[in-house]
Steps between C-alpha positions, in 0.01 A plus 500: 500500500192723497694788347628270226151402384321829556297620201709772329192653335488880534153455651655333804689798634502619859259783420219265398337520843492879465303477175243278669472734798462801271221327309323404822523860621362624168212250509416599858487867403295417191246313716495769774633272771818450704616151412513293181646150484581337167418131469559243228136513385154606606435141605800510731403843633157376610628173641790665680286777646221283640741233616692765696208694655245223567518201735285218635313740728428760231204438269542613141189613312549489123273639232389196301609654170849584619816338372589147608835619637319664792355163600840334475657773710242457775542124490879539522444688826272225629224759534130414489360622167145623437368608162235768446312610193642782294409832665248336737558699819218314676665169417836626628356646820317174574824304468691743721221480757539122506878465484644828628709783357782423261643577159270594211654441157353614167593571139451868419388394153366149447739330259224317316220748445652834594265583788637748753515432871302722737822608665369787713230279650748217554728744685209585727428133573867439580516802730174421678600139561861566603643326195717616211457514124730358231431619144648334191540778242638283219239605243469860625864609526604695194141543384287656777561821692744791467802384299345153514583466870206267564153498652612553858671826405213600271249462785720671760527186714876471543480556876219244542638204303769316695664320207487511124645243263539483124634297217730712285428272203184689398525869408869495595561194276786389723599197703451601861247561775453769760389549860414852619444620857543803724698292752862624473635182659309254283761442227759349733235291676363370170841403366576302816154349550333440162593161356512620136750770601712263708506196273506654153731726305445874483355689206760499222700815437392532133137483613563775755648720228204430271244571773674826588464616141142374480397695809604822328294408194190410702499816710501703178229297322184699573404508132537123474280447804238727347518307172468170687182622665354593161586156362343324797178701487457445126550124519282455806215700349515303177506163676218604732289592197559149364351349815818402683458542876833645607631507854660814640509857380666679212866410500780309338387148599204373299388139535256299290312233698547173308320236705642148478860414417406363157301812421791718612733318260257551213466872578877539529550335161238726344663812643845394387366435151411869503849594616401572861689330781374493858598312815292189564402451866385150590549247784677528736474878457120480467222253576427250221198681354619856561788543257582829332727662247668817621616784282779707655461823307782747443539857385682413177190341345400706198139579413526243222621234743225588749253449217660165425446389861137611486443323166652177633275513806197568279589188303510305828162638604349416160647150506452393860285766662619694808556284807376648830747495789453238768336611828734696726678238704857448620697444182837390633401317814268219405768237447766659717601294806572675826220756479285453805183683411330642195184707527278471191 
């Protein structure tokens, strides 16, 4: 019966598993580590990883500006969750002193403002406390470091970071996620233990083929990464001169603080009238009065298009005035159930 209804597509041949394994090996080599595990998405990579390495006795300390999937992964493990301010080592150490060593989870690059995590210092805290560090490289992979291999590689921290994750829907523009580790036995453990791996289908064969081709493009894209840096610096400098208070450093994620939800809608409409389209972040992704519009810059933007973005933002500043960012406080945690403690 099964043979009679099997999909005859050429993608469903018996060598499909080999293509996946080859891609995982290539991604591991690219990221200077031993093991890479493909997942259905970055969301599933984070949930599956934390659900499989944490438990009720293991506290998970999450940078307050990290992706919501890290919180869901910790909750799936039944782990106690504690949030600390972005790059506040004192905050993190105080929590560890109160609740004991555990898993520290951070985004390498903050997905909203583009700030970079203090990874070397976080490695030191993890080592001193007897914990381990998980770094989500979703917005760094393909953009930062040699061949775009990410911040961990760029900073020489591959032997100090226990696990890395990433969405391959950013620079790789695919439909998959990734877990990286130096543990040679992790892949089999993950596939038998992580709920997303057990109870969901594998990454589709056409997506594996596309990602394999994309990896070759990204490793050979040094000129595009250099162009992207130029674009980011130019736009950030121009917006700063207009009075916008931008979070983060020069890079490909630039976010305009837009205040209330109604104000954010008005700013979005004004930008779109100028032909500029950004991603609107509002509740539940942000607190009510701390919305923003994020520009995800790319290397293909021409100088004329960069000027168009700057002109549209100048129109916003002239019309509404620049909105200062809200005070630094946990962005993703305020309304999130299951988080036991937030230090503010």
